[in-house]
C-alpha positions in Angstrom: -38.4 72.1 -54.2 -40.6 69.1 -53.8 -41.2 66.8 -50.8 -42.0 63.8 -53.3 -38.9 62.1 -54.7 -39.6 59.6 -57.6 -38.3 55.9 -56.9 -36.2 56.2 -60.1 -34.4 59.2 -58.9 -33.8 57.8 -55.5 -32.3 54.7 -56.9 -30.0 56.6 -59.3 -28.8 59.1 -56.9 -28.3 56.7 -53.7 -27.3 53.4 -55.4 -26.3 54.4 -58.9 -29.0 51.8 -60.1 -30.6 52.5 -63.4 -34.4 50.9 -63.4 -33.9 50.4 -67.3 -31.3 47.8 -66.6 -34.2 45.4 -65.1 -35.1 44.4 -68.7 -32.1 45.3 -70.5 -29.4 43.7 -68.3 -30.9 41.8 -65.2 -33.4 39.7 -67.5 -30.5 38.5 -69.7 -28.6 37.5 -66.7 -31.4 35.3 -65.4 -31.8 33.8 -68.9 -28.0 32.9 -68.7 -28.1 31.4 -65.2 -31.3 29.2 -66.2 -29.3 27.8 -69.3 -26.2 27.4 -67.2 -28.0 25.2 -64.6 -29.7 23.3 -67.2 -26.5 22.4 -69.1 -25.0 21.5 -65.8 -27.8 19.1 -65.0 -27.7 17.4 -68.5 -23.9 16.8 -68.1 -24.3 15.5 -64.6 -27.0 13.0 -65.7 -24.9 12.1 -68.9 -21.4 11.6 -67.3 -22.4 10.3 -63.8 -24.3 7.0 -64.1 -24.5 6.4 -60.3 -27.1 9.4 -60.4 -29.7 7.0 -61.6 -28.9 4.1 -59.3 -31.1 3.2 -56.4 -29.6 4.7 -53.4 -31.7 2.6 -51.0 -29.7 0.8 -48.4 -30.2 -2.2 -46.1 -29.4 -2.2 -42.6 -28.0 -5.4 -41.2 -28.1 -6.3 -37.4 -24.8 -7.4 -35.7 -24.2 -11.2 -36.0 -23.8 -13.5 -33.2 -21.4 -16.5 -33.2 -24.5 -18.8 -33.8 -25.9 -16.6 -36.7 -22.3 -16.4 -38.3 -22.1 -20.1 -38.4 -25.5 -20.6 -40.0 -25.0 -17.6 -42.5 -21.7 -19.3 -43.4 -23.3 -22.7 -44.0 -25.9 -21.1 -46.2 -23.4 -19.2 -48.3 -21.4 -22.4 -48.7 -24.5 -24.3 -49.8 -25.3 -21.5 -52.2 -22.0 -21.7 -53.8 -21.9 -25.4 -54.1 -25.4 -25.4 -55.7 -23.9 -22.7 -58.1 -21.0 -24.8 -59.2 -23.0 -28.0 -59.3 -25.7 -26.2 -61.7 -22.9 -24.7 -64.0 -21.2 -28.3 -64.2 -24.7 -30.0 -65.0 -26.6 -27.2 -66.5 -27.6 -29.4 -69.7 -28.5 -32.5 -67.2 -32.3 -32.0 -66.7 -32.4 -35.3 -64.5 -29.7 -33.8 -62.2 -31.7 -30.6 -61.8 -34.6 -32.5 -60.9 -32.9 -34.8 -58.5 -30.8 -32.1 -56.7 -33.9 -29.9 -55.8 -34.2 -30.3 -52.2 -37.7 -30.7 -50.8 -37.9 -28.2 -48.0 -41.6 -28.1 -48.3 -43.6 -31.2 -47.1 -45.4 -33.0 -49.7 -49.0 -34.0 -48.8 -51.3 -35.9 -51.1 -54.6 -34.1 -50.0 -56.7 -32.3 -52.8 -58.7 -29.4 -52.0 -62.2 -29.1 -53.8 -65.0 -26.7 -53.9 -68.5 -27.2 -55.7 -71.6 -24.8 -56.0 -70.1 -22.3 -54.0 -72.3 -19.2 -53.2 -71.7 -16.1 -51.2 -74.4 -13.6 -50.2 -73.7 -10.4 -48.1 -76.5 -8.3 -46.5 -76.9 -4.8 -48.1 -79.4 -2.0 -47.2 -81.3 -2.8 -50.3 -81.2 -6.5 -49.6 -78.9 -9.6 -49.9 -76.2 -9.2 -52.6 -74.7 -12.3 -54.5 -71.0 -12.0 -54.9 -70.3 -15.6 -55.9 -72.5 -17.9 -57.8 -72.0 -21.6 -58.2 -68.1 -21.5 -58.4 -66.5 -24.9 -58.4 -62.8 -26.1 -58.8 -59.9 -27.9 -57.2 -56.3 -27.6 -56.3 -54.1 -30.6 -56.3 -50.7 -31.0 -54.5 -47.8 -29.8 -56.5 -49.8 -27.5 -58.7 -49.9 -23.7 -59.1 -53.5 -22.4 -59.8 -54.2 -18.8 -60.8 -57.5 -17.0 -59.8 -58.2 -14.3 -62.4 -61.1 -12.1 -63.3 -62.0 -8.4 -64.0 -61.9 -5.9 -61.1 -65.0 -6.6 -59.0 -65.3 -10.1 -60.3 -64.8 -11.5 -56.7 -61.3 -13.0 -56.9 -60.2 -11.9 -53.4 -63.8 -12.8 -52.1 -63.5 -16.2 -53.5 -60.0 -16.7 -52.1 -61.2 -15.5 -48.6 -64.3 -17.9 -48.7 -62.2 -20.8 -49.7 -59.8 -19.8 -46.9 -62.6 -19.4 -44.3 -61.8 -15.9 -43.7 -65.3 -14.5 -44.1 -67.5 -13.9 -41.0 -70.3 -11.9 -42.4 -72.8 -13.2 -45.1 -74.0 -16.5 -46.0 -71.8 -19.2 -47.5 -73.2 -22.2 -49.2 -71.8 -25.0 -51.1 -69.1 -27.8 -50.6 -65.9 -27.1 -49.6 -63.9 -30.3 -49.1 -60.4 -32.0 -48.4 -60.3 -35.4 -49.9 -63.9 -35.4 -50.3 -64.6 -34.8 -46.6 -65.9 -31.6 -44.9 -63.4 -29.3 -43.4 -62.6 -30.1 -39.7 -61.5 -27.9 -37.0 -57.8 -28.0 -37.8 -58.4 -26.7 -41.4 -56.7 -23.3 -40.4 -53.7 -25.2 -39.0 -53.2 -26.8 -42.5 -53.3 -23.8 -44.6 -51.4 -20.4 -44.9 -52.7 -17.2 -46.2 -50.4 -14.5 -47.7 -52.1 -11.3 -47.6 -51.6 -8.4 -50.3 -50.1 -6.3 -47.6 -46.6 -7.1 -46.2 -47.2 -6.4 -42.5 -44.1 -7.3 -40.4 -42.4 -5.8 -37.4 -39.9 -3.5 -39.0 -37.1 -3.8 -36.4 -36.9 -7.7 -36.7 -34.3 -9.2 -39.1 -35.6 -11.8 -41.8 -34.4 -14.8 -39.9 -36.1 -13.3 -36.5 -39.5 -13.0 -38.5 -39.4 -16.5 -39.8 -38.5 -18.1 -36.5 -41.2 -16.2 -34.7 -43.8 -17.6 -37.1 -42.2 -21.1 -36.8 -42.1 -20.9 -32.9 -45.7 -19.9 -32.4 -47.5 -21.7 -35.3 -45.8 -25.0 -35.5 -46.9 -27.7 -32.9 -45.3 -27.4 -29.5 -44.3 -31.1 -30.1 -41.7 -30.0 -32.5 -38.4 -29.0 -30.9 -36.7 -25.6 -31.2 -33.8 -27.1 -33.1 -36.0 -28.8 -35.5 -38.1 -25.4 -36.2 -34.6 -23.5 -36.6 -33.6 -26.0 -39.1 -36.6 -25.8 -41.1 -36.5 -22.0 -41.1 -32.8 -22.5 -42.6 -34.3 -24.5 -45.5 -37.1 -22.0 -46.2 -34.3 -19.3 -46.3 -32.4 -21.3 -48.8 -35.6 -22.1 -50.8 -36.6 -18.4 -51.1 -32.8 -17.4 -52.0 -32.8 -15.1 -49.0 -29.3 -16.3 -47.8 -27.8 -12.6 -48.2 -30.6 -11.0 -46.3 -31.1 -13.3 -43.1 -29.7 -10.4 -40.8 -31.4 -7.6 -42.6 -33.8 -5.4 -40.7 -37.3 -5.7 -42.4 -37.9 -2.0 -42.7 -34.9 -1.6 -45.0 -36.0 -4.4 -47.5 -37.4 -3.6 -50.9 -40.7 -4.7 -52.1 -39.7 -8.0 -53.8 -37.8 -9.0 -50.6 -40.6 -8.2 -48.5 -43.0 -10.2 -50.5 -40.5 -13.2 -50.2 -40.4 -12.6 -46.5 -44.3 -12.7 -46.3 -44.3 -16.2 -48.3 -41.6 -17.4 -46.0 -43.5 -16.5 -42.8 -46.3 -18.2 -44.0 -44.3 -21.3 -45.0 -42.6 -21.4 -41.6 -45.8 -22.7 -40.3 -45.6 -26.0 -42.3 -49.1 -25.7 -44.0 -50.0 -29.3 -44.6 -52.8 -28.6 -47.2 -52.7 -25.3 -49.1 -50.9 -21.9 -49.5 -53.2 -19.0 -50.4 -51.8 -15.8 -51.8 -53.8 -12.6 -52.4 -51.9 -10.8 -55.6 -48.5 -11.5 -54.6 -47.1 -9.6 -57.7 -48.9 -6.3 -57.1 -46.6 -3.4 -56.8 -43.5 -5.1 -58.4 -41.9 -4.5 -61.6 -41.8 -7.1 -64.4 -38.3 -8.7 -63.3 -39.5 -8.8 -59.6 -42.6 -10.2 -60.6 -41.0 -12.9 -62.7 -38.8 -13.7 -59.6 -41.6 -14.2 -57.3 -43.6 -16.3 -59.7 -40.4 -18.4 -60.1 -40.2 -19.1 -56.4 -44.0 -20.1 -56.4 -43.1 -22.5 -59.2 -40.3 -23.8 -57.2 -42.7 -24.4 -54.2 -45.2 -26.2 -56.4 -42.8 -28.3 -57.9 -41.8 -29.7 -54.2 -45.3 -30.6 -53.7 -47.0 -27.5 -52.2 -50.5 -26.8 -53.3 -50.8 -23.1 -54.2 -54.0 -20.9 -55.1 -53.3 -17.3 -55.9 -55.0 -14.1 -57.3 -53.1 -12.5 -59.9 -53.7 -9.0 -61.7 -52.6 -8.5 -65.4 -49.8 -11.0 -65.7 -47.5 -11.1 -68.5 -47.7 -14.0 -70.8 -44.5 -15.3 -69.6 -45.8 -15.2 -66.1 -49.1 -16.6 -66.9 -47.5 -19.7 -68.7 -45.9 -20.6 -65.2 -49.2 -21.6 -63.9 -50.8 -24.8 -64.2 -54.5 -24.2 -64.0 -56.7 -21.2 -64.2 -60.0 -20.2 -62.5 -61.6 -17.3 -64.4 -64.4 -15.2 -63.0 -66.5 -12.5 -64.5 -68.7 -10.0 -62.8 -71.2 -11.3 -60.4 -68.5 -14.2 -59.2 -69.7 -16.3 -62.4 -67.2 -19.1 -63.7 -66.1 -18.4 -67.2 -63.5 -21.1 -67.2 -61.4 -23.5 -64.9 -58.9 -25.9 -66.2 -55.3 -26.4 -67.5 -53.4 -23.6 -69.1 -51.2 -25.9 -71.2 -47.6 -25.2 -72.5 -47.5 -21.7 -74.4 -51.1 -21.2 -73.1 -52.2 -23.8 -76.0 -55.2 -25.1 -74.1 -56.8 -22.0 -73.1 -56.1 -20.3 -76.5 -57.8 -23.4 -78.1 -60.9 -23.1 -75.7 -61.5 -19.3 -76.5 -60.7 -19.9 -80.3 -63.2 -22.5 -80.5 -65.9 -20.3 -79.1 -65.0 -17.2 -81.3 -62.5 -15.4 -79.6 -59.1 -16.3 -81.6 -55.9 -14.9 -79.7 -53.3 -13.7 -82.1 -49.6 -15.0 -81.6 -48.2 -11.8 -80.6 -50.9 -10.8 -78.0 -50.8 -11.7 -74.3 -53.5 -14.6 -73.8 -54.2 -13.3 -70.3 -55.3 -9.8 -71.5 -57.0 -11.2 -74.6 -59.3 -13.5 -72.5 -60.3 -10.7 -70.1 -61.1 -8.7 -73.1 -63.0 -11.4 -74.8 -65.4 -11.8 -71.8 -65.9 -8.0 -71.6 -63.7 -7.3 -68.6 -61.6 -4.7 -70.5 -62.6 -1.5 -72.3 -63.8 -3.3 -75.6 -67.3 -5.1 -75.6 -67.4 -8.9 -75.0 -66.7 -11.4 -78.1 -69.9 -13.1 -79.3 -73.6 -13.0 -78.5 -73.8 -15.4 -75.7 -72.6 -14.9 -72.1 -69.2 -16.7 -71.5 -70.6 -18.3 -68.5 -73.3 -20.0 -70.5 -70.6 -21.3 -73.0 -68.6 -22.5 -70.1 -71.6 -24.6 -68.6 -72.2 -26.2 -72.0 -68.6 -26.9 -72.8 -66.9 -30.4 -72.7 -64.1 -28.9 -70.4 -66.9 -28.1 -67.9 -68.1 -31.6 -67.9 -64.4 -32.9 -67.7 -63.7 -30.7 -64.6 -66.9 -31.9 -62.8 -66.0 -35.5 -63.4 -62.4 -34.8 -62.3 -63.8 -33.2 -58.9 -65.9 -36.4 -58.6 -62.9 -38.7 -59.0 -60.9 -36.8 -56.5 -63.7 -37.1 -53.9 -64.0 -40.7 -54.6 -60.1 -41.3 -54.1 -60.1 -39.2 -51.1 -63.1 -41.1 -49.5 -61.3 -44.4 -50.3 -58.4 -43.3 -48.2 -58.5 -44.0 -44.4 -58.6 -40.9 -42.2 -55.9 -40.2 -39.8 -58.2 -41.4 -36.8 -58.9 -44.7 -38.6 -55.3 -45.3 -39.2 -54.4 -44.7 -35.6 -57.2 -47.0 -34.5 -56.0 -49.8 -36.7 
């Protein structure tokens, strides 16, 4: 006999297992299992459409009697507007007159000239903005675009007086007058990150902003009524009692805008890339809300990154920057982007009809992967263009008109 027993013999005698079956039989069974699971998954994906739906849920707070009445009033207004719209869908005059002005319309223009911004670095001061100029009128939607690192967000922060390091030079004026101490009170800034209290409802978040940021002289009832108007304006009637942490990205963006509007900004609304992180449909809805705000008299300046041609045409005016914070273009976009297409075509960068003009102009100035179009720097082309002289003349005219108006202090004295 032998004290060493082969494993094959042990398995055969003890368990009646033939090791040859490992490849002869077991491998075939594993292949069969894999095919069966794959076929089952394909059938499930094909015949169960709900498998591909969004399973995210919204959590709503329990409604009080007051909240029930307010929600019922909002839903009734929504159904009424829907019915009236269907009856008068071809009546443009009706559509304009029926748009309720929830946002206060103020006739103050915001201008900036020769704007420069330098920050300290270990190797010395570094210039991020160079002689940037432009303006935002009430009731207009202005886009701030440029390549990555061109200074879009930096320019927005400088205009909003949110930079506390570095040196800012140039003129930032409201109706031709320097900014006073209550400039921050007259503007609102919607950041790119949607930071909210997750356990609050949509209505509570807006009311909290209205209570703390509107003047104490305004009654609670007036603040609540204004919040209801903002909810209706942003079409959040069905989400008033939804908890913030259960909202999707688009609804949070709208809430961020609503929280800023709840402070009743008298002058300007700044937005930092409001469409980032959104799909095409959500981005279009958000820009549609911004267009609605601008049509009611709100002045809006926002940075935007890689907009589609449809989104791009929704803006009234464009400020385009290239690397180094240099101005490449400032002016109207025009219907079907006709004005800005003509400007770039006149200077050698013809945009084909089937190309997105927003992407084409960025590639033309060298902000894309392709070299820039032409031998001259586009900032030099802009400085020599008649559009630049026209923009400077417009700024001068805005300042003259603003200085001709009496200030609030002078009006009170008279």
